[in-house]
Residue frames relative to the residue before (quaternion, step in Angstrom):
aa qw qx qy qz dx dy dz
M 1.0000 0.0000 0.0000 0.0000 0.00 0.00 0.00
I 0.2699 -0.7414 0.5886 0.1761 3.56 -1.23 0.43
D 0.5875 -0.5970 0.3990 0.3731 3.55 -1.14 0.55
T 0.6841 -0.5406 0.3191 0.3715 3.53 -1.23 0.65
R 0.6493 0.5281 -0.3327 0.4346 3.57 0.92 -0.88
L 0.6873 0.4656 -0.2870 0.4780 3.57 0.85 -0.95
G 0.6330 0.5342 -0.3322 0.4513 3.57 0.99 -0.77
N 0.6656 0.4953 -0.3064 0.4667 3.57 0.92 -0.84
W 0.6181 0.5399 -0.3392 0.4599 3.57 1.05 -0.74
L 0.6806 0.4725 -0.2894 0.4793 3.59 0.94 -0.84
L 0.6593 0.5134 -0.3138 0.4509 3.58 1.01 -0.74
D 0.6348 0.5043 -0.3256 0.4866 3.58 1.18 -0.51
S 0.4797 0.6542 -0.4104 0.4166 3.54 0.67 1.16
D 0.7059 -0.4317 0.3448 0.4431 3.52 -1.33 0.12
P 0.6088 -0.5752 0.3881 0.3845 3.62 -1.05 0.65
A 0.5725 0.6098 -0.3774 0.3975 3.62 1.13 -0.57
L 0.7191 0.3542 -0.2240 0.5543 3.56 1.15 -0.60
R 0.6276 0.5939 -0.3545 0.3574 3.56 0.86 -0.93
W 0.6746 0.5010 -0.3311 0.4294 3.63 0.82 -0.88
Q 0.6474 0.5132 -0.3253 0.4601 3.58 1.08 -0.65
V 0.6014 0.5312 -0.3448 0.4871 3.57 1.12 -0.65
E 0.6561 0.5181 -0.3074 0.4546 3.56 0.91 -0.93
R 0.7227 0.4470 -0.2535 0.4623 3.57 0.85 -0.92
D 0.8168 0.3528 -0.1498 0.4311 3.57 0.62 -1.17
L 0.7574 0.3414 -0.2089 0.5159 3.61 1.12 -0.50
L 0.7978 0.3262 -0.1486 0.4847 3.57 0.93 -0.87
G 0.3232 -0.7703 0.4940 0.2411 3.58 1.20 -0.37
A 0.3527 0.7591 -0.4735 0.2741 3.57 1.13 0.67
D 0.4906 -0.6876 0.4606 0.2727 3.57 -0.92 0.95
S 0.5816 0.6269 -0.3595 0.3736 3.58 1.20 -0.41
W 0.4554 0.7332 -0.4411 0.2460 3.60 1.20 -0.26
R 0.6356 0.5316 -0.3501 0.4369 3.63 0.97 -0.70
E 0.6429 0.5147 -0.3182 0.4696 3.56 0.97 -0.82
T 0.6574 0.4966 -0.3108 0.4738 3.57 0.97 -0.84
R 0.6430 0.5270 -0.3318 0.4459 3.57 0.94 -0.83
N 0.6321 0.5471 -0.3366 0.4334 3.60 1.00 -0.70
R 0.6294 0.5459 -0.3340 0.4409 3.59 1.22 -0.39
V 0.5149 0.7040 -0.4075 0.2705 3.60 1.16 -0.55
S 0.7134 0.4773 -0.2816 0.4289 3.59 0.85 -0.89
G 0.7418 0.4376 -0.2345 0.4508 3.58 1.13 -0.45
E 0.7982 0.1821 -0.0945 0.5663 3.58 1.20 -0.28
G 0.7971 0.3368 -0.2179 0.4514 3.53 -1.31 0.12
F 0.8466 -0.1398 0.1065 0.5024 3.55 -1.17 -0.70
G 0.6872 0.5053 -0.2978 0.4287 3.57 0.79 -1.00
G 0.6799 0.4859 -0.2928 0.4647 3.56 0.83 -0.94
S 0.6544 0.5192 -0.3154 0.4502 3.57 0.98 -0.84
L 0.6900 0.4719 -0.2960 0.4622 3.58 0.86 -0.90
L 0.6210 0.5354 -0.3495 0.4535 3.61 0.98 -0.69
R 0.6517 0.5221 -0.3241 0.4445 3.59 1.02 -0.67
H 0.6397 0.5103 -0.3319 0.4693 3.60 1.22 -0.25
Q 0.4750 0.6835 -0.4450 0.3304 3.62 1.22 -0.08
D 0.4244 -0.7000 0.5208 0.2421 3.56 -1.03 0.88
P 0.6513 -0.5270 0.3675 0.4037 3.62 -1.16 0.42
D 0.6875 0.4753 -0.2945 0.4634 3.62 1.11 -0.58
G 0.6425 -0.5549 0.3130 0.4260 3.59 1.27 0.21
Q 0.6231 0.5493 -0.3389 0.4418 3.57 1.23 -0.27
W 0.2884 -0.6636 0.6382 0.2631 3.49 -1.48 -0.09
A 0.8521 0.0792 -0.0953 0.5085 3.56 -1.02 0.90
G 0.6066 -0.6390 0.3319 0.3369 3.56 1.16 0.55
G 0.7590 0.3491 -0.2091 0.5083 3.59 1.18 0.25
A 0.5944 -0.5941 0.4208 0.3416 3.55 -1.27 0.47
Y 0.8156 0.0910 -0.0025 0.5714 3.57 0.75 -1.10
F 0.7542 0.2143 -0.1125 0.6104 3.54 1.24 -0.63
P 0.5615 -0.5805 0.4512 0.3797 3.62 -1.11 0.53
A 0.6436 -0.5527 0.3693 0.3794 3.55 -1.17 0.57
D 0.7203 0.4383 -0.2575 0.4719 3.60 1.06 -0.65
F 0.5016 0.6573 -0.4307 0.3617 3.60 1.23 0.16
S 0.1591 -0.7703 0.6121 0.0822 3.55 -1.01 0.87
F 0.4815 -0.6735 0.4763 0.2962 3.58 -0.98 0.80
D 0.6149 0.4947 -0.3489 0.5054 3.56 1.31 -0.08
D 0.4681 0.6899 -0.4218 0.3563 3.54 1.37 -0.10
E 0.3526 -0.7543 0.5176 0.1969 3.58 -0.93 0.87
R 0.5109 0.6438 -0.4396 0.3623 3.61 1.19 -0.10
P 0.6071 -0.5765 0.3930 0.3802 3.60 -1.12 0.53
Q 0.6994 -0.4407 0.3665 0.4270 3.53 -1.34 0.31
P 0.2912 -0.7420 0.5691 0.2019 3.63 -0.74 0.94
W 0.2927 -0.7628 0.5575 0.1472 3.59 -1.21 0.57
T 0.4828 0.7110 -0.3848 0.3365 3.57 1.17 0.59
A 0.5815 0.6221 -0.3759 0.3655 3.61 1.18 -0.35
T 0.8123 -0.3855 0.1837 0.3973 3.52 -1.39 0.27
T 0.6881 0.4954 -0.3110 0.4293 3.58 0.70 -1.00
W 0.6767 0.4872 -0.3006 0.4630 3.57 0.92 -0.85
A 0.6357 0.5184 -0.3338 0.4644 3.59 1.02 -0.72
L 0.6539 0.5056 -0.3173 0.4649 3.60 0.92 -0.85
N 0.6049 0.5599 -0.3547 0.4414 3.58 0.98 -0.80
Q 0.7044 0.4740 -0.2789 0.4488 3.54 0.80 -1.01
L 0.6581 0.5111 -0.3220 0.4495 3.58 0.85 -0.89
R 0.6511 0.5086 -0.3105 0.4701 3.58 0.98 -0.84
E 0.6982 0.4721 -0.2755 0.4623 3.58 0.83 -0.97
W 0.6542 0.5019 -0.3157 0.4696 3.59 1.15 -0.53
G 0.5438 -0.6606 0.3813 0.3500 3.58 1.25 -0.15
V 0.3124 0.7411 -0.5329 0.2629 3.60 1.15 0.45
D 0.4876 -0.6600 0.4870 0.2992 3.57 -0.93 0.89
A 0.5529 -0.6575 0.4029 0.3156 3.57 -0.91 0.93
S 0.6369 0.5464 -0.3340 0.4292 3.59 1.14 -0.47
V 0.5717 0.6436 -0.3785 0.3402 3.58 1.18 -0.40
P 0.7006 0.3398 -0.2856 0.5587 3.65 0.84 -0.74
E 0.1592 -0.8748 0.4493 0.0868 3.52 0.67 1.25
G 0.8453 0.1623 -0.1459 0.4877 3.53 -0.96 0.99
T 0.3977 0.7534 -0.4666 0.2375 3.60 1.21 0.02
A 0.6388 0.5323 -0.3477 0.4332 3.60 0.88 -0.83
E 0.6794 0.4845 -0.2881 0.4698 3.57 0.90 -0.91
K 0.6539 0.5171 -0.3211 0.4492 3.59 0.90 -0.86
L 0.7048 0.4705 -0.2773 0.4528 3.58 0.92 -0.87
S 0.5063 0.6469 -0.4295 0.3751 3.60 1.21 -0.17
T 0.6916 0.4346 -0.2791 0.5049 3.59 1.24 -0.32
V 0.5434 0.6204 -0.3899 0.4096 3.59 1.30 -0.08
R 0.2278 -0.7732 0.5803 0.1166 3.58 -1.11 0.69
W 0.5153 -0.6184 0.5004 0.3188 3.52 -1.22 0.60
E 0.5807 -0.5673 0.4563 0.3643 3.54 -1.24 0.46
Y 0.6649 0.4707 -0.2890 0.5027 3.59 1.19 -0.56
E 0.8735 -0.0974 0.0290 0.4760 3.56 -0.72 1.17
D 0.5010 -0.6913 0.4165 0.3124 3.59 1.20 0.45
L 0.2804 0.7869 -0.5014 0.2253 3.57 1.10 0.68
P 0.5707 -0.6143 0.4125 0.3560 3.63 -1.08 0.64
Y 0.6157 -0.6302 0.3313 0.3377 3.55 -0.91 1.01
W 0.7702 0.3803 -0.2311 0.4570 3.61 0.60 -1.03
G 0.5712 0.5706 -0.3940 0.4392 3.59 1.26 0.06
G 0.4360 -0.6840 0.4682 0.3506 3.56 1.26 -0.31
E 0.3200 -0.7227 0.5640 0.2393 3.54 -1.33 -0.12
V 0.7189 -0.4621 0.3010 0.4232 3.65 -0.83 -0.80
D 0.5762 0.5611 -0.3738 0.4620 3.58 1.29 0.15
C 0.4786 -0.7055 0.4417 0.2795 3.59 -0.68 1.12
C 0.6757 0.4996 -0.3108 0.4442 3.59 0.85 -0.91
I 0.6469 0.4989 -0.3176 0.4814 3.59 0.97 -0.82
N 0.6788 0.4899 -0.3035 0.4550 3.57 0.88 -0.88
A 0.6195 0.5353 -0.3489 0.4561 3.59 1.05 -0.67
M 0.6640 0.4870 -0.3048 0.4786 3.58 0.92 -0.85
T 0.6512 0.5140 -0.3138 0.4618 3.58 1.00 -0.83
L 0.6130 0.5391 -0.3421 0.4653 3.58 1.04 -0.73
S 0.6908 0.4705 -0.2861 0.4685 3.59 0.80 -0.99
N 0.6788 0.4876 -0.2995 0.4602 3.59 0.91 -0.88
G 0.6573 0.5122 -0.3131 0.4556 3.57 0.99 -0.79
L 0.6214 0.5301 -0.3341 0.4704 3.57 1.02 -0.77
W 0.6488 0.5304 -0.3017 0.4546 3.55 0.98 -0.89
L 0.7684 0.3772 -0.1899 0.4809 3.58 0.87 -0.98
G 0.5178 -0.6655 0.4099 0.3478 3.59 1.23 -0.11
A 0.3971 0.6980 -0.4973 0.3283 3.60 1.14 0.50
D 0.5132 -0.6192 0.4938 0.3306 3.56 -1.26 0.39
V 0.1225 0.8026 -0.5669 0.1395 3.57 -0.20 1.31
D 0.2773 0.8108 -0.4838 0.1778 3.57 1.25 0.34
A 0.6280 0.5600 -0.3452 0.4158 3.58 1.01 -0.73
I 0.5839 0.5774 -0.3831 0.4230 3.60 1.12 -0.49
V 0.5900 0.5499 -0.3737 0.4581 3.61 1.08 -0.61
D 0.6557 0.4994 -0.3133 0.4717 3.60 0.89 -0.88
W 0.6154 0.5502 -0.3470 0.4451 3.57 1.03 -0.77
F 0.6661 0.4927 -0.3096 0.4667 3.60 0.93 -0.84
L 0.6498 0.5137 -0.3286 0.4537 3.58 0.91 -0.82
K 0.6687 0.5006 -0.2896 0.4673 3.58 1.07 -0.73
H 0.7742 0.3873 -0.1811 0.4667 3.58 1.01 -0.78
Q 0.3741 0.6971 -0.5174 0.3262 3.59 1.16 0.38
L 0.3744 -0.7581 0.4985 0.1914 3.57 -0.87 0.98
D 0.6977 -0.5145 0.3114 0.3893 3.55 -1.24 0.43
D 0.6734 0.4865 -0.3079 0.4638 3.61 1.12 -0.53
G 0.6643 -0.5540 0.2803 0.4162 3.58 1.28 0.18
G 0.7371 0.4112 -0.2281 0.4853 3.56 1.16 -0.46
W 0.4616 -0.6431 0.5334 0.2980 3.51 -1.30 -0.49
N 0.1060 -0.7733 0.6207 0.0738 3.56 -1.28 0.38
C 0.4890 -0.6867 0.4593 0.2799 3.57 -0.83 1.01
E 0.7094 0.4372 -0.2554 0.4903 3.57 1.18 -0.45
C 0.2923 0.7834 -0.5087 0.2053 3.59 1.17 0.41
V 0.6464 0.5195 -0.3353 0.4471 3.60 1.04 -0.66
E 0.6507 0.4753 -0.3097 0.5046 3.56 1.31 -0.28
G 0.6827 -0.5171 0.2745 0.4373 3.57 1.27 0.17
S 0.4463 0.6832 -0.4704 0.3359 3.60 1.22 0.02
F 0.0998 -0.8134 0.5723 0.0311 3.56 -0.90 0.93
V 0.6125 0.4682 -0.3555 0.5284 3.58 1.33 0.26
S 0.4710 -0.7213 0.4367 0.2592 3.55 -0.81 0.99
S 0.3548 -0.7032 0.5857 0.1913 3.50 -1.39 0.38
F 0.5340 -0.6088 0.4789 0.3388 3.59 -1.06 0.74
H 0.6567 0.5251 -0.3143 0.4406 3.58 0.86 -1.00
S 0.7113 0.4646 -0.2649 0.4561 3.57 0.72 -1.11
T 0.6634 0.5210 -0.3136 0.4361 3.56 0.94 -0.86
L 0.6633 0.4937 -0.3179 0.4640 3.59 0.86 -0.87
N 0.6797 0.4894 -0.3095 0.4502 3.60 0.81 -0.90
T 0.6308 0.5205 -0.3305 0.4711 3.58 1.04 -0.75
L 0.6462 0.5198 -0.3246 0.4548 3.59 0.91 -0.86
I 0.6309 0.5254 -0.3364 0.4613 3.59 0.97 -0.80
G 0.6665 0.4999 -0.3032 0.4626 3.59 0.93 -0.86
L 0.6783 0.4831 -0.2982 0.4665 3.59 0.91 -0.86
L 0.6281 0.5062 -0.3428 0.4813 3.59 1.06 -0.65
D 0.6166 0.5266 -0.3483 0.4702 3.60 0.99 -0.73
Y 0.6196 0.5311 -0.3427 0.4654 3.60 1.02 -0.77
Q 0.6639 0.5073 -0.3057 0.4565 3.58 0.87 -0.92
L 0.6829 0.4911 -0.2886 0.4575 3.57 0.88 -0.94
C 0.6932 0.4880 -0.2767 0.4525 3.58 1.00 -0.81
T 0.7956 0.3270 -0.1479 0.4881 3.59 0.89 -0.92
G 0.3979 -0.7144 0.4794 0.3185 3.58 1.15 -0.56
D 0.5498 0.6248 -0.3838 0.3999 3.59 1.29 -0.01
A 0.0650 -0.8364 0.5443 0.0012 3.56 0.39 1.25
A 0.6319 0.5820 -0.3439 0.3792 3.58 0.95 -0.86
R 0.6316 0.5707 -0.3447 0.3956 3.59 0.96 -0.83
V 0.8016 0.2864 -0.1288 0.5087 3.57 0.95 -0.84
A 0.3997 0.7623 -0.4545 0.2295 3.61 1.24 -0.08
E 0.6950 0.4722 -0.2913 0.4574 3.59 0.79 -0.96
A 0.6527 0.5094 -0.3166 0.4629 3.58 0.96 -0.84
R 0.6565 0.5022 -0.3174 0.4649 3.58 0.91 -0.87
A 0.6465 0.5278 -0.3277 0.4429 3.59 0.91 -0.86
G 0.6576 0.5111 -0.3115 0.4574 3.59 0.99 -0.80
G 0.6751 0.4883 -0.2921 0.4696 3.56 0.97 -0.86
E 0.6377 0.5208 -0.3256 0.4649 3.57 1.00 -0.79
E 0.6616 0.4989 -0.3146 0.4630 3.57 0.94 -0.83
Y 0.5749 0.5773 -0.3778 0.4399 3.59 1.07 -0.67
L 0.7097 0.4406 -0.2590 0.4849 3.60 0.88 -0.93
L 0.6933 0.5077 -0.2920 0.4199 3.58 0.83 -0.95
E 0.6747 0.4885 -0.3204 0.4510 3.59 0.92 -0.76
R 0.6728 0.4119 -0.2804 0.5468 3.55 1.36 -0.11
D 0.4828 -0.7005 0.4029 0.3374 3.59 1.29 0.40
L 0.6015 -0.6048 0.3041 0.4242 3.57 1.29 0.57
F 0.8229 0.2239 -0.1319 0.5052 3.63 1.13 0.03
R 0.6595 0.5592 -0.3161 0.3904 3.64 1.11 -0.32
R 0.4438 -0.5949 0.5875 0.3224 3.48 -1.27 0.49
R 0.4725 -0.6815 0.4738 0.2964 3.56 -0.84 0.87
S 0.6613 0.5443 -0.3051 0.4163 3.57 1.05 -0.77
T 0.8183 0.2328 -0.0924 0.5173 3.60 0.96 -0.84
G 0.4194 -0.7046 0.4734 0.3218 3.58 1.15 -0.48
Q 0.5734 0.5957 -0.3698 0.4237 3.59 1.29 -0.02
P 0.6437 -0.4966 0.3862 0.4358 3.61 -1.20 0.35
F 0.4417 -0.7378 0.4515 0.2381 3.56 -0.84 0.99
Y 0.7969 0.2134 -0.0235 0.5647 3.57 1.19 -0.53
S 0.5333 -0.6785 0.4021 0.3058 3.56 -0.86 0.94
R 0.7540 0.3731 -0.2053 0.5002 3.60 1.13 -0.56
V 0.3082 0.7974 -0.4855 0.1830 3.58 1.19 0.30
F 0.7441 0.3420 -0.2073 0.5352 3.62 1.15 -0.58
S 0.5086 0.6161 -0.4330 0.4175 3.59 1.26 0.24
L 0.2075 -0.8240 0.5209 0.0813 3.56 -0.28 1.30
A 0.0517 0.8430 -0.5230 0.1142 3.53 -0.05 1.33
H 0.0174 -0.7633 0.6450 0.0324 3.52 -1.21 0.62
P 0.5177 -0.2889 -0.7998 0.0934 1.48 -1.66 1.87
R 0.4403 -0.7124 0.4779 0.2650 3.57 -1.02 0.69
R 0.3024 -0.7393 0.5227 0.2979 3.59 1.29 -0.43
A 0.7637 -0.3243 0.2319 0.5077 3.64 -0.63 -1.04
Y 0.5211 0.6785 -0.3908 0.3396 3.58 1.29 -0.02
Y 0.4875 -0.6933 0.4721 0.2423 3.51 -1.12 0.82
H 0.2075 0.7082 -0.6744 0.0232 3.49 -1.31 0.53
V 0.6830 -0.5546 0.2882 0.3781 3.56 -1.17 0.56
L 0.6043 0.5518 -0.3773 0.4336 3.61 1.08 -0.55
A 0.6414 0.5076 -0.3286 0.4721 3.59 0.99 -0.77
A 0.6460 0.5086 -0.3244 0.4678 3.59 0.98 -0.79
A 0.6531 0.5079 -0.3157 0.4646 3.59 0.92 -0.87
D 0.6569 0.5104 -0.3179 0.4549 3.57 0.98 -0.80
Y 0.5937 0.5362 -0.3681 0.4739 3.59 1.09 -0.59
F 0.6931 0.4750 -0.2960 0.4543 3.59 0.79 -0.95
R 0.5825 0.5519 -0.3688 0.4692 3.59 1.13 -0.55
A 0.6940 0.4653 -0.2759 0.4751 3.58 0.84 -0.99
A 0.6445 0.5256 -0.3236 0.4513 3.58 1.00 -0.78
A 0.6421 0.5217 -0.3248 0.4582 3.58 0.98 -0.82
A 0.6415 0.5137 -0.3205 0.4710 3.59 1.02 -0.77
A 0.6777 0.4978 -0.2927 0.4553 3.58 0.96 -0.84
D 0.7715 0.3824 -0.1759 0.4771 3.55 0.97 -0.92
G 0.3996 -0.7240 0.4722 0.3052 3.57 1.23 -0.30
T 0.4860 0.6574 -0.4254 0.3882 3.56 1.10 0.75
R 0.4906 -0.6438 0.5035 0.3021 3.54 -1.35 0.21
A 0.6317 -0.5368 0.4026 0.3882 3.56 -1.27 0.34
D 0.4465 -0.6709 0.5261 0.2717 3.54 -1.12 0.69
P 0.4942 -0.6898 0.4347 0.3017 3.63 -0.80 0.92
R 0.5593 0.6104 -0.3962 0.3970 3.59 1.19 -0.32
M 0.5852 0.5698 -0.3673 0.4450 3.58 1.28 -0.10
A 0.4389 0.7560 -0.4321 0.2215 3.60 1.24 -0.34
E 0.6731 0.5011 -0.3221 0.4383 3.60 0.84 -0.88
V 0.6453 0.5121 -0.3157 0.4708 3.57 0.99 -0.82
M 0.6646 0.5079 -0.3207 0.4444 3.59 0.88 -0.87
E 0.6641 0.4842 -0.3127 0.4762 3.58 0.99 -0.72
N 0.5965 0.5381 -0.3688 0.4675 3.59 1.13 -0.54
I 0.6345 0.5164 -0.3260 0.4738 3.57 0.97 -0.86
R 0.6573 0.5111 -0.3103 0.4588 3.58 0.90 -0.92
S 0.6690 0.5350 -0.3041 0.4169 3.58 0.94 -0.88
Q 0.6503 0.5258 -0.3203 0.4450 3.58 1.19 -0.42
R 0.4570 0.6730 -0.4584 0.3579 3.59 1.24 0.05
Q 0.3828 -0.7317 0.5237 0.2096 3.57 -0.92 0.93
A 0.7002 -0.4765 0.3284 0.4181 3.57 -1.28 0.30
D 0.7019 0.4543 -0.2724 0.4762 3.59 1.10 -0.63
G 0.6198 -0.5906 0.3203 0.4056 3.58 1.29 0.18
T 0.6080 0.5636 -0.3504 0.4357 3.58 1.27 -0.07
W 0.3021 -0.6780 0.6216 0.2504 3.51 -1.42 0.08
L 0.4216 -0.7152 0.5063 0.2331 3.56 -1.11 0.72
Q 0.5420 -0.5618 0.5074 0.3650 3.52 -1.28 0.45
G 0.3930 -0.7564 0.4743 0.2203 3.56 -0.67 1.09
H 0.7558 -0.1951 0.1524 0.6062 3.56 0.87 -0.94
R 0.2801 -0.7216 0.5992 0.2044 3.55 -1.27 0.25
L 0.4201 -0.7170 0.4997 0.2445 3.56 -0.75 1.06
D 0.4636 -0.6445 0.5316 0.2951 3.53 -1.12 0.73
G 0.5479 0.6220 -0.4578 0.3214 3.56 -1.27 0.27
D 0.6006 -0.5945 0.4090 0.3444 3.54 -1.13 0.74
V 0.0332 -0.7603 0.6485 0.0176 3.56 -1.15 0.77
W 0.5754 -0.5479 0.4551 0.4021 3.57 -1.22 0.29
F 0.7320 -0.2196 0.1601 0.6248 3.55 1.10 -0.85
H 0.5050 -0.6390 0.4867 0.3159 3.57 -1.19 0.52
V 0.2297 -0.7970 0.5497 0.0995 3.56 -1.03 0.83
D 0.7800 0.2261 -0.1507 0.5637 3.58 1.22 0.01
A 0.7325 -0.4692 0.3000 0.3916 3.53 -1.37 0.21
P 0.5709 -0.5586 0.4634 0.3838 3.59 -1.24 0.35
S 0.6930 -0.4596 0.3544 0.4278 3.55 -1.28 0.28
G 0.8148 0.2615 -0.2165 0.4698 3.54 -1.02 0.93
Q 0.6408 0.5007 -0.3248 0.4829 3.59 1.29 -0.06
P 0.6188 -0.5400 0.3919 0.4146 3.63 -1.12 0.47
S 0.1822 -0.8029 0.5653 0.0513 3.54 -0.78 1.10
K 0.3752 -0.7312 0.5221 0.2282 3.57 -0.73 1.03
W 0.6535 0.5111 -0.3290 0.4510 3.58 0.96 -0.76
V 0.6780 0.4701 -0.3038 0.4764 3.60 0.84 -0.89
T 0.6297 0.5317 -0.3366 0.4554 3.58 0.97 -0.79
F 0.6437 0.5152 -0.3153 0.4700 3.58 0.92 -0.86
Q 0.6978 0.4777 -0.2832 0.4523 3.58 0.78 -1.01
A 0.6549 0.5085 -0.3143 0.4622 3.59 0.98 -0.83
L 0.6539 0.5031 -0.3171 0.4678 3.59 0.92 -0.85
R 0.6513 0.5288 -0.3230 0.4380 3.58 0.94 -0.82
V 0.7063 0.4376 -0.2936 0.4726 3.61 0.82 -0.86
L 0.6524 0.5028 -0.3306 0.4606 3.61 1.01 -0.68
N 0.6028 0.5392 -0.3608 0.4645 3.60 1.05 -0.64
W 0.6428 0.5119 -0.3087 0.4791 3.56 1.02 -0.84
W 0.6883 0.4966 -0.2808 0.4481 3.57 0.80 -1.04
D 0.7119 0.4646 -0.2591 0.4585 3.58 0.87 -0.94
S 0.6384 0.5442 -0.3348 0.4292 3.59 1.18 -0.37
L 0.5747 0.6286 -0.3667 0.3743 3.57 1.25 -0.31
């Protein structure tokens, strides 16, 4: 349980977050009613109003239509894949963006003009497409086969495997695991992805979720920077949250190799019980959904409390 003051602070938020606080932290029966509000108001309603008649956002699959690869501006976060990610994670019912799955069947990726629901060659993009397609009821089954085929010998995945990379990436591996777990939860077919998931999980766990195997040092300067939204970038809170969800799905216990990461997450709690936004990614957005860097973050606080409640209950 959390104290009343902190609980009220978290509840004073957009329905996209509030229903998750009600369900996962407070055990309140009102969470379904709150979740039903997401598509009509706040973040969910606003983002749905930006959808184009052809089912896209900003006229593009991964990049806005006006984006040039010669452009020096940072990656924008306004195109279709990023919008679908947010709507799904906020709990919008799949029936609300009506006809979106069918409309996007005619959309092509910026890479090689490949069909949208077939995915492309980037693990992180394909993982998001798998999760979004499962949510919307699109046929994304072939993407599961693609992941099984492209798992690397060290157990993980790398978005640059088609360029010859044979060592896995933390970012690619975590995102792939999230997509494969979503497949398992949606279809009930745990056996199809069990071996692949086990290999990817071991890749992360044998590195304590943050270390380079070669040096033992953190692999990435922002690995302990707890940011929301994280987009496709890795940090330890996102990894811990995956393992929490995986344990619930599989009926397993937490691996003790996560202990150092969990204590790092705990150590970032402020005196008032909140966690701060670690950093904010550059790039165009439709609107910001969380605090600036260095300010108390409701999303990060919620996520940190949820994983620590899970960890401490074991």
